[in-house]
Each structure stands twice: as structure tokens, then as C-alpha cells.
N, C-alpha and C positions, 0 to 999 in steps of 0.2 A: 670319802669326799672326792668329787670330780675335780680334775685338773682344770686350769684356765682354758686350755685347748679344747677339752671336752665340753666345757661350759659354752664356749663360742659356737661349737657345732650344734649344741642343743638350741642356743638362742637363734642361730640362723635357720634351723628347721622351723621353729615357731614363727619367725619372721616370714619365711616363704609360705607357710601355711595360712598366713593372714591373721595369726593370733598376736596382734600388734602389742597389746598391753603386756602380755606375758613376756614377749621378746624384749620390750623396752626395759622391763623390770630386771630381766636377767643380764642384759647389757650393762645396766647400771651397777648391778652387784659385782660384775667382773671388774668394772672401773673402780669400784670401792676397794676391791682387793688389790688392783694394780692400776693406778691412775695413768701409767705410761703405756697402757696396752693400745697400740695403734689400730689394730683391727677392730677392737670394740668401739673406739671413737669413730672410725670410718663407717661401720655398719649402723651404729646408732644415728649418725648423721644422715645416712641413706634413709633410715626409717623416719627420721624427722621430715625429710623432704617428701616422702610418700604421704605423710599426714598433713602437709601444708605448713609445717613449721620451718620456713625458709631460714629465718635467723638462726634457729637452733641447728639446722643442717649446715649452714656456713661455719658456724663456730666449731662444731664437732669435726667436720671433715678438714677444716683448716688445721685443727690440732693434730689430726692423723697425718696430714702432709708434713707438718713440722717434725713429727716424730719419725716418719719414714719417707723422706723426700725422694727416694729412688723408686717408689711404687707407682707405675704408670696408671694403675686402676684408680688410685687415690686422686691423681690429677684429673683423670677423665671424669670422675663423679663430681669433683670440685667444679670443673668446667660446666657440667650440667646444671649444678645448683646456681652458679653465677649467671648462667644464661637465663634460667628461670627468674632470676632476680634482676634482669635487664642490665646486667653488667657484662656487656659483650666483650669489651677489651680484656677484662679479667678472665673471662672464659677462654678467650683466645690464647692468653699467656699459658694457662694450664693445659689446653689442648696441645700447644706447641711443645711444652715440657714433656707431656705424655708421649708425643711422637718422637722426641729426642731419645727418651728412655726406651722406646719400643718402636723402631723405625717402620715396622710393618703394620702398625696400628691404623688400619684404613678407616675405622670408625672415627678416630680422632682426626685423621686427615680429611675426611669428608666435612666434618664440622668446621675445621680450620679453613678449608678451602672456601666454604660458603662465606665465612667472615672476611677472608682476604678479597674475595670477589666484591663483596659489599663495600669494602674499603678502597676499591679501585686498584688493588695490587694485582694486576692481570697476570703478570708473569708467574708469580708465586701461586696464584689460584690455578693456573693452567698446569703447573708442575704437580700440585696436589691432586688435581682431577686425574692426571695420568696414573698416579699411584693408586687411587681408588679404582680406576678402571682395570688395573692389573689384578685386582682381587675383589671385585664388586660383590661376590657372593658372601663375603664376610661383613658386609655393611647392611645395617637395617634399611628397609625400604624408605622409612621416614628420612634418614640421613641422606640416602641416595637422591631422593626427590628434592630435598632441601638444597643440596649442593647444585643439582641441575638447574633449579629455578634461579639460584643466585648467579650462576654462570651465564644464564640466558640474558641477564640484564647488562652484561659487559660486552661491548663491541669486540668481536673477534673470538669470543669464547662460545658462540652459539653451537658450533659443531660438537664440542665436548659435552654441552648440555644435552643435545640430542642423543649422543652415544650413551650417556648415563640413563636417560629416560627409556631408551630402547632396552637397556639391561633390566630396568625396573619392570618394563612391559613383559619381558621374557619370564621374569620371576612371578609376576602376577598378571597373567593374560586376561583375567576377567575385570581388571580395574578400569573403570570409565575415567577416573580421575587422572591416571597416568596418560591415557590417550588425550584427554583435554589439555594437560600440561604440554604434551608433545605438540599439539596444535598451536598453543600459545607461542611456543618457541619458534615454530615455523612461520607464524605471523610476523614475529619480530624480525625474522630473516627476509621478509618480503615474499615468502613462498606461499601465496594464498591458496593455490590448488592443493598442496600437500597439507596445509592447515585444515582446509575443508575436509579432506579425506580422514584426518585424525578425529576431527569433530564428529564426523559420521560414525566412525568406529566407536567413539565414546557413547553415542546414542544407541548403537547396536547393543552395547553392554548395559546401558541404563537409559531407556527411553523417557524416564521421568526427570532427567537432568536438565532442568529448565534453563539454567545459564548457558548451556551448550547450544540449545535451540537459538537463543539470542545471539551468541557469538557467531554461529553459522549464518544467521540472518545478516549480521553486519558485514560479513565477507561478501554476501550477495549484493548488499547495498554498494560496497566499494567497487564491485565489478559492473555496476549499472543495472543489475537485474532486480528492479524494484518490486515487481509483482511476486517473484519467488521470495524475496526478503520479507515481504509483508506476510506471506503464508507462514514463514518460520517464526516471526514475531507473534503471530496469532497463536501458534502452538505454545510458545513461551507464556503468553498471557493466560491461556487455558490452564496450564500447570501451576502458575503462580498468579492468581487473579488479584492478589493484594499487592503485587509489585508494580510500581508505576513505570518502570523503565521500558517494557515493551510497548506500552501505550504512547510514551514519548516518541519512540522510534516509529511507530505506526503513524503518528501524527506528522512527523517530519517527512515520511515517505509520501503521505497523501498531499502534503503541502507542495512537495517537489513535482508531483504528478498533476498539480493544478486542481486537486479535489479539496477545495478550501473548506467546505462544510464538514466533510469527513475528518479532515485534519483538526479542525477546531473541536469537534466532539471528542476525539481521542485525547487531545491535549488537556481539555477540561477534565476528563476522567482521571488522567494522570495527576492533575493538580488536586483533584478531590481526594485521591488516595494519599497524597503527600502534600498537604497545604503548605504554601510558601516555598515549594520546591523550585529551586533556581532554574533547572534545565527545562521544566515544563513551561514556566513563566516566560523564559527567554525565547523558546521556540514559538510560543503563542505570540509574543511581541513581534518576532520576525515575520510570522504569518500576517499579522495586522499591517505591518509595513508593506508587505507585498501586495496587500489588498488596498493600499493607499488610505487605510484607516489610521492616519499618522498620529492624531491626537490620542486615540486609545492606546496605540503602541507606546507613545511617549509616557503616558500615565503608568503603564505596566513597568516600563524600563526604569522610570524614576523610582517607583516603589522597590524594585529589585536593587537599585543602586543605593537606596537608603540602608538596606540590610547588608549589602556587600559593597561598600564604597570604593574598594580597591580592586574590584573584579574587572579586568581589562575587556573581557568579551561583552559584558553588560554595558560598560561605558562606550565601547566602540559602537554598539547598536544604538545606544542613546544618541550618539553623535550623528548616525545616519538619519534618525528621526528629526533631529534639528536641521540637518541639511535639507531634508524634504520640506521643512517649513521655512526655508530660506534664512534660518538663523545660522549663517556661516561663521560668524564670530564665536558664538557659543560652541558650535561644533568643533572649531579649531582648538579652542581651549581644552575641550574634552579629549580630542585626539592627541594633543601634545602630552596630556597626562597619561593616556593609554600607552603611548610609545615609551614614556619614562618608566611605567610599570612593567611593560613587557616588550623590551626592545627587539626581541627575536620573533615577534608576530608580524607576518607579512601584510595582512589585510589592513591594519591601522596605518602602517607605513605608506601603503599604496593610496589609501583614502586621504591621508594627510597631504601627500604629494599632489594628488589631483585637486584638492581643495585650495591649497596655497597657490597653485598654478592659476586656478580660476580667479583668485583674488588679485592677481598681477605679480606675484612673487615667483616668477618663472624659474629663475636660477635655483632658488631654494626648492621649489616643487620638483624640478627635474632631478635634483640630487636625491630627494626622498624617494621618487619613483624608481630611480636606478638602484637605490639601496634595497627597496622592496623586492627587486628581482632576485636578490640572494636567497630569498625565502619562497620564491614562486617562479623559479626558472622555467617551469613547464606550463605557465599560464600565459597563453598567447595574448589575452586582452591586457595583461600587465605590460607585456613588451610593447604592444601597440600604444598604450598610454605614454610610456617612456619615449617612444619614437616621436610621438606628437609633441610632448612637452619640450624636448630639446630644440624643436624648430622655433620656439618662442625666444630662445636665449641668444643674444647677440654674441658674435665673436667666437663661436665654437669652431674648432679646427675641423676642416672637411673630412679628414681621415677618421677623427674620433666620432663624428656624426655618422659616417658610413659604417664604422665598426658597430655602433649601437644598433643600427638598422639590421645588420647582418645577424645579430643575436636572435632575431625572431625565428630564423630558420632553425637555429640550434635548439629552440624551444620545442620543436616538433620531434617526435620519435622517428628514427629512420624507418623507411618503408621495409616491412618484413620481406616482401618480395618485389622485384621490379614490376612496374605497371605492365599490364598486358599490352600487346601491340594494338594500335587503334584499327578499327574496322572501317573508318571513314573512307569513302571513295575518293581516290586521288585524281579528281578532275578539276583543273584550275578555273574552269568557267561555269561550273554548275551552280545552282542555287545553294547558298551557304546557310548553315544553321548557326545562329549567334546566340549564345547564352549570356544573360546578364545576371550577376550574382550581387545581391544588395540587401541592405536593411533600411534603406533611406527613401523609399518611394512614398512619401507622405507630404501633406501640405506644409509649406514653410521650410522644408528640407532643401538646402541649396542644391544638392545633387539631383533631386527630383526636378527642380526648376530647370536645371541645365540639360537634363536628359530628355525632358518632355518634347522639345522641338525636334530632336532626332527621331523619336518614336512617331510623332505626328507627320513627319515628312519622309519617312523611310521608303526605300525601294522594295516593295513587297514581292516583286517578281524575282529580284536577285538575292533577297535575304529573308530568311525566316527567323523570327525572334521568339525565344523562350526565356521567361524570367524565373529565376530561382530566388524567391522572396522570403527573407527572414524579417518580416514586418510585424512587430508585436502588437501595434494598435492601428490597423488599417483604417483609412478614411476615404473620402471621395476621390482624392488624388490617387490613392492606391488603386481604386476601382477604375479610374481613367486609364492607368497603365495596363491594368488587366484587360480592358477592352481593346487596347491598341496592340496587345501581344498576340502572337499565334499560339502560344502555350504558356501556362502559368503553373508553377510548382510552389506550393506553400511548404517551405522547409523548416518552419519553426517546430521544434520538438524532435527533429531528426538529427542523428549524429552525422559527423562529417563524412565518414566512410559510406554511409547510406546515400547521402546526397551525391557524393562523387560517383558512386556506382550508377545512380539514376542518370547523371549527366552522360556517362559513357553509353548507357542503354539508349538514351535519347539521341545519341549520335551528334553531340555538339561538336562543331568544327572549330569555333573560336569562342573561348570563354572570356568574358570581360568583367572582372571584379571591379566594383565601383567603390572608391573611397576606402581602401582596405584597412586603413588605420583608424577610421572613425566609427563611432556608434557601436552597433552590434554586428559589424561585418566579420566574416569568417575566413581568414587567410589560409587556415589549414586545409580547406577544401582544394585550394589551388595547389598547395604543397603535394597533394595526392595525385596531381597531374591528370584530371579527368577529361581534358580536351587536348587535341594536338597542338593548338596555338592558344596562348593566354596573353591578354593585353590589359594592363592596368589603366584605368581611366578615373579621373577626378580624385587622384590621391595628391598629397602635399609634398611628397618626396619619393625616393625609391622604396619599394616594398621590402627590399632586402632578401627577397625569395628568388633563388635561381630558377625556380619552376615557372616564373612569370617572364615571358619572352620580351615583351615590348611595353612601352609607356607612351601614351598619347599626350603630346604637349604642343608648344608652338615655338616659333623662332626667337621670340623675346623671352619667354619663360625659361628656356634652356638653350642659350646660345651655344653654337658649336665651340668646342675647346674650352668650355667653362670649367670651373673648379669642382662643381658638384659631381659626385659619383653616383652611378646607378648600376644595379644588377641587370636592369632591363635595357634594351636598346631603344633610345628615344625615337618616336615617330612625330615629326614636326609639321603641324598645320600652319597656314599663314597667320591665323589667330585662333585662340582656343575657346574663350568664353562665348556662350550663346544662351540667350534666355528671351522670353517674351516680356514686353512691358506689362506689369501687373494690371489686370483689368480694374482693380479697385484703386489704382493710383489717382490721387486728386491732381488737378492741374497745378503746376508750379506757381507759387504765389509771388508777390513782389519782393524785391531784395530787402531783407530786414534792416540793413544798415541805413537805408534811405529814410527810415522813420525816425531814428534817433541818433544817427551818426556813430553808433557803437558797432564795431566789427565783431562778428561772432564766428569763431572757429569751432568746428565740431568734429566729433569722432563717435560713431555708433558701433564700433568694433568691440569684441570680447576684451575685457580688461587684461586677459592673459597676453594679448598681443601688444599691450602698451608697456614696452620695456623701459627700464631705467634710462637707457640712452635716448629713447623717444621722448620721455618726460624732460630730460635735460635740454633737448633741442626745442621742445615746445616752450619751455620756460624762457629760453633765450629769445625766441620769437615774441613771446608775450612782453618781455622786457623792452623790446624794440618798439612795440605798439601799445602805449599805455592805455588807450581806450578800448583795447580788445578784451573779449571775454572768451572763455573756453567752456563749451557745452559737451558733456559726455552722457551717453545713454547706452545701456545694453541690458535688456530684460529688467530684472530687479537686482542686478549685481551691486548697484551703488546704494543698496540698503545696508551694506557692510561698512561699519565705521573703519575697519582696518583697510579695506579697499580704497575708500575715499581718503583716509588719513595718509596713506602712502603717496597719493597724487598731490595732496595739499602740501605735504612736507617737501616734495620735489620742487614744486613751484616756489615755495618759500626759500628753499636753498638757492634757487636761481634769481632771487631778488624780486619775486612777483607776489603780490598780495593774494593769499589763498582765497580771499572772498571773491576774486574774479573767476573762480571755478564754479560751475553749476553742474552737479552730477545728479542726473534724473534717477530717482529711486523707483520708477514706474514698474508695474508688473508687466507680464507678457501682454501684447496688444494685438488687435486685429490688424491686417496688412494696411488698410487705409489709414488707420490712426497712426500706426508706426511711420508710414511714409509722410504723413502730414507734419510730423515733427521736424522734417527738413525745412519747413517753411520758416523756422526760426534760426536757420544756419546760413551764413554767407559763403563760407569756404570750408570744405572738409579736409582734415589733416589725416593722412594715411600713417599708420604706425609701421614700425620695422623692428626686427627682421621678418616678422610674419605680417604681411600686409593684408588689406581687405580684398574681398572678392565679391561676394553678394552685396556687402555694404557699399563697395565702390560703385557697383552697378546701380543700386538703389539711389545713391546720391546723384548720379548722373541722370537717372530717370526724373528726379525732382529739380534738375537744373543747377545742381550744386557742383562746382568744379572740385576735383580731388588732387591734392599735391602729394606726390609719392617719391620715395627714395629707394629705388631697387638696390638689392645687394647681389651676392653671388649664389643665391639659392632660388630655386623655382618658386618657393613659397613667398619670396620677397618681391616677385616680379609680376604677379597677377595684375595688379593695378596698372603697371607700366604697359603690359600687353593690351589692356583695354583702351588706355589713353592713346597709344600709338595707332590702334585700329581706328580711332576717331580722329586721327591726325591732330592730337593735342599733345604733341611731344614737348611743348613748352612747359607742361605741368610735371614733367618727369625730371627730377633733380639728379645730378651726377655726384653731389656731395652735400654735406650738411649746410655749408655756406650757401649753396645754390638753393637748397630747400627754403631757407629763411628769405633769400632774395626774391624767389618766386612768390612766396606768401606776402611779403611786404608790398611787392609791386601790384599784386591783385588787390590787396586791401586798400591800396591808395587809388584804385581805378574803378569806381562804382559803375562807370559807363560800360566797361568790359564785362564786369560781373553781371550787370543787368542784361547785356546781350547774351551771355552764356545762359542765364536763367531762362531766357525766352526761347533759345534755340537748341539747347542740349538734347531735349527729348526727341525733337524731330531728327536731329543729327544721329542720335542713337538708333532710332527706328530705321533709318536708311542705311545703317552700317552693317558690317558682317556680324556684329554682336547680336543682332536681332533677326538675322537671316537664317532661319532654321532649315530651309530647303538647301541652301548652299552648304551649310555645315554638315547636313546629313549626307550629301553627295561626297564631301571631302572625307568624312570618316569612313564611309563605305568604300571609297577608293583605297584607303589604307587597309581595310579588312581584305579587300580583294588582292592587294599587292602582297601582303604577308602570307595569304593562303597560297598564292602562286609560288612564292618563294619556298614555302613548305613542300608543296608538291614537287617542285624542281629538285630540292635537296633530297627528298625521299627517292625520287627517280634516279638521281645520281648515285645514291647509296646502294640502290638495288642493282645498278648496272654492272 
């Protein structure tokens, strides 16, 4: 009769030969003869695990461990069984015990290292990885790769992950999967070029690896090479025609390239492959939003939201659809929910900040926009929005405001190499080439109105003008500027570096960025220093960019020794604003108060400008004049109950019956209709600290006097600049008490109001505010002066 030892050897031979039934029977006979035989329990447990009997495996190996707790192989196999049974913590305890019993057990170390990495124990995971690297040849490829991937997900352990995968690649140089995993780790490290190289090596080993074609395509998308990316996604789709993901990506690329029809077909195909797919439906909805098919987009997004009511990205885009349909209150509710669901997503924070600012809650909006910058520090348009919103907030410390503006420059990557020396000829008196950089040359754009007189009256002998236009929806006004220019460059769709290089090639002497914080303007082009001299025009404060040399302003807007800080050097005109009387302006009508004795104060400014402090002052004024009414209008902003409710609440808090407010919910209007609304206004009230500009000019065109309260910022002093140019200094208050006094005096003097109604337009027409020729000469003298200064400084530097 064979001994138990001999029987174990026979059973193990049967086990390894795959004769499972015979091996099981022999193991059991051994245990019948000796129930405490630890090896038999262990090997029978391993056999159970091989045949899928996890419970049996756990029971048998646990008994073996109990009988022989000092056997590292027993603990190792117990860890394997527990891991297969999803008991990771139990598996970790047995791997740790195995490693204690056998410190050189790198297989156990690799498994335990992967677990510790997943648990966030970075220091222990790093130590175990070093142990495995010391003898990686003794570790299975599976364990080696598993440890590497676990380490790659922990900040600071990526280099150890790469080292482990490189060992795996040495052991199996034909493995496409190892190369793909190396690529993924390099991606997590932000090393896109190395990741792409490893993905290509994976494809060299296995050209049928469809997921790698897609991953390589995404790298090309991230680097802006959309055409190359599309070709890679097409290869992925050819290999996996039943996979919707490449079609989704192809659809998104086509959408970004403006190929709306191609995008829609690709996305619909992806949706057909996977009906109800969230990503395809969402990208289609975004496409529809971009095409202004807002109702269709909202329908899709609403259906997606029903299936995934807590998906922040879906809800965010649904909010955008509501904003497009002027349902700001509904959008606000959605955005608040999105921020609660995903407080670390930047886009909803930014959108929420912009929305509440526009509804008049500027303090709150400014705070949201600054918070969003934590998640989009490299997004210049977010910085510009924050720079704009803080100007609506009263009482902001000048240093804090300046510091926020300076953050815009930090958002741009440093120049890889210093700009090349300029080739512009240093002749102080030659014809100068002026470049204007803007997105705003359209009808009803204030900057376009103010710039047009300069173009129409410019000195063509002394100055050549080239416009660099990022105008998304050109119109007749755009075409008028094109005709008046010597050169026109459509820069939509061109990256900043390309535009800057074109400006250098054009030999621009002075670049004039217009309204750099507004709309779709592009400050990064100025940061690249494409012209020897750069001058900010029609901005609301400092650009914050050290690359912009000067800022055109006037003596009232930026008094010498004022508190406001600028990175630019102010160039002061006698007065700044200039525009033509709109051709469609109806004649000023009779004074409304003469008809019924009711004085109507009005403000047609953006509600964002109507600060809480402004409302408190207006309530104080209204309380002093019981028969007065307050008329507000700005596009369709007052369709928002929240917007109107805030104003009513402020009036009520000041003791004024909210029914004395009339907030016009009108849609956007034609110029003549808009200006005709002033026929129902007796006196215009300027908000603060962000006062009117175009609205002030329009009120004066219609014979309506404007009462203003300038502060210590340029943006609070535009109206004062206009009124002083008209010698209406009496409408410029020095404090809140004087603001109320001026308004009361005017309201009680219908004769003076009637005289202003009849004479203001003629007075305006005869003033510097409508003298385009004079203003063109003044601005051109500034251009010539700073160019001479530049030539002199360069000559001095070269001497």
C-alpha cells in the first residue's frame, strides 16, 4: 500500500495532467485516511478553484492555512481565491502574510502593491513596486502589468508604473497590449508625444487593435489636428463597424469643423448602433444648439435628462438651451442643481456666474466666475468674463481689481522663444500701418458705432488701415468697415499664433485691439507681441497685459493721479466718445410729464449695471417724489421674474410701492423702435459703478437728460465725460445726496426739461461727441506721437 506522501504525488500528477475527477477522488481518500493532512486540503482547494467551486476552494484552503499557518504558498493561493471572490481586503491580508513569511516573494508583493495603490497607500505601494522591480523576472506578466496599471492611477507613482511596463515589454516584445498600456500611462503623465509613439508601436505589433486607433485619434484631437484624427477614427470604425464610439468622435470633429451635415450623419449612425446612447444624443443636441435649432436640442436634452436625471453634463447643456430661449430663471435653477451635483466642473460655474451677473446679481456672479477660474485657469475667455463682472460690483478695492486683471496674462503660456526683432522701418514720419483687432464690427455693436467715424474721416495719406476681423455673423455694417479699410483679414478659424504671424508679415506698426474683454475678442494675439506698438481702445479697464503699451482714454475718464491702476500708459484725449446721430432716430417728442403730471425716470442699461447700491439710491429718490415712476428696459431681460423681483424687493425695502416700477419685457428691437421708447421718459438715471455709454448717448439723442454719479474707475465716468463735453456739468453728481438733489430739481422744473428736450440733439450734433473728423485727427496724432517715441527709444537703444 502506498504511503500518504506517495498518494499525494500521484494525486498531484493526475491534477497536473488534467484528470480532475481522478485527482479529486484521490485527494479525498487521503483526507479520509488523515483529515489533518494540510497539503491535501490545499491541493483539493486549488482543484476546486480551477473547476469554479469558489466556496469549496475557500473552505479547503482556509483549513490548510489553519493547519499550517507558516506556509507562504497556502496564503498566496488563499489570496488568489479571495481575490476571485471579490474579497480584496481578505486577499490583501493573506498576500501580506505570505510576504512576511517569505520576504522575497515578489509575486505576492506585486499583488499587494496593486491593492495598496488602489487603496491610496502610495508610500507602501511605492516600496512594494521597488521590491518587484528588484526581481521582476520572478513575477508573472499578468501580475507585473496589474501592478503597473494600479500604480499609474496614483499621483507620483507613474514613473514606477512605466518602469514595470518596460520590464514587461522586454519580456514580451511582441505584446501590443503592453505598448498600449505604456501609452495610457504616458497620457496620464501628460506626455502626449510619448503616448502616441507607444500607441504606434502597439499598432505595429497588432494593426487590428481597434481601440488603439481610437486612442491615437484622441491624441490628435487634443493637439488640434482634426483631419488626422478623423482618419484614425475612420480606421477604428472600419475594424469595428458595430462600435458607435468612432462615429461619435467623427461627428464631434465634423461639428467642430463646421461640417454640420457630416456631423449629424455620423452621430445618427452612432445612435442607431446604440439606441438611447447618452454620448451620441448629447453631441447631437450640442450640434443642434450650435445650429440655433434650440427647440429640437431642448427636446433631445429633455429626453436624455429623463433617463439620467442627475447627469450634470446633460443638465448643463439643457440650461444652455433654456438660456437661448430666454428662460433665464429655468436655466438658473438647472445650473444651481448642476453645481450641487458636480462642484468641480468649471463650465457650469462659469455659466452660472455669467447668468446671475446678467440678472443683476453682480456680486454673486463675480464670485462664481472667479471660482470657475480654479478649474479653467488657462481659458482666456473665462478670465475676461471675470474681469468684466467685477466692474459691476461697487466698493471693490482697487488693488484687488487690478490683481484680477493681471491674472489674464498668467493664463497664457509663456512664449517658447522671445519674439523676433521687428522689421518695421524706423521712420517717425512715414505712412503708418495700423491694425485693428476686433470681433465687434456689426450693426448695434457699440464699438462699431464709435469706430465708424474714425474710419470715415481717417487720413489715408498718413495711415494705412488693416482690420483683423473675428466677426462670426458679418452684416452690412461689417461690409461698410471692409470697404473703408485698406486691407481686411478674416481671422475666424485661425489660431492665435497664425494671426500674430500674419500681422508681423503684414508689417503692422501699431496694433489696436478693440474692447479686449468683450464678446469674442482675442487678447492672446496681443500677448504674442505681433506689432512694435500696441494700444488698447474701447475697453472698460486695464487689459492686464504687459504687452499692451497704451490705453486711449480722456481727461474725465482717467483723471491724473486717480486710484485706478493700469498696465498700459493712458493716452488722454480732450473727450473720448464719438458717434453719429442714428439715421433712424425719430425726433424727440414732447415731455411726457406735461401730459399727466407723472415724472418718469428711466434706465435702459443692462441689469448687470444696476447694483444694489444704485437701487437703494433710486428708492430714496422715488420716496422723495411720490408721483414718480421708474421705467426699465433692456432687450428681453425683464422677462425674468428673478431679475424684476430683485428690483421690486429693493424698492419695497426703501418704502416705495413696487407697482411704481414698469420693467419692459420687450424683445430686441429695431433702432428706431428702441429710440422711440425714450419718448416715454422724462429723466434718465445712470447706474453705478458701471455707468452707461451707448445708452447715455442714445438718451441725449432723444433729448433726455442723464444724471450720473462718477466713481474712481474709468467705467464709472463715461457718462460724466459726455456730459462735460456738452457743458452739462450740472448733471454730474459728486455724491449720492447731490444725485438725488439734481433729480428732484429737474423733476420739479418742467420748463428746463422741455428746453433740454428741444435742444439736446442739436447741442450733441455740434459737440465733439459727433465730430468724427476732429476725433480722427486727435487719435491719429496719438498714433504718430507714440510711433515717434518708439523710433526714438529704438534709436537710443541702438546708439
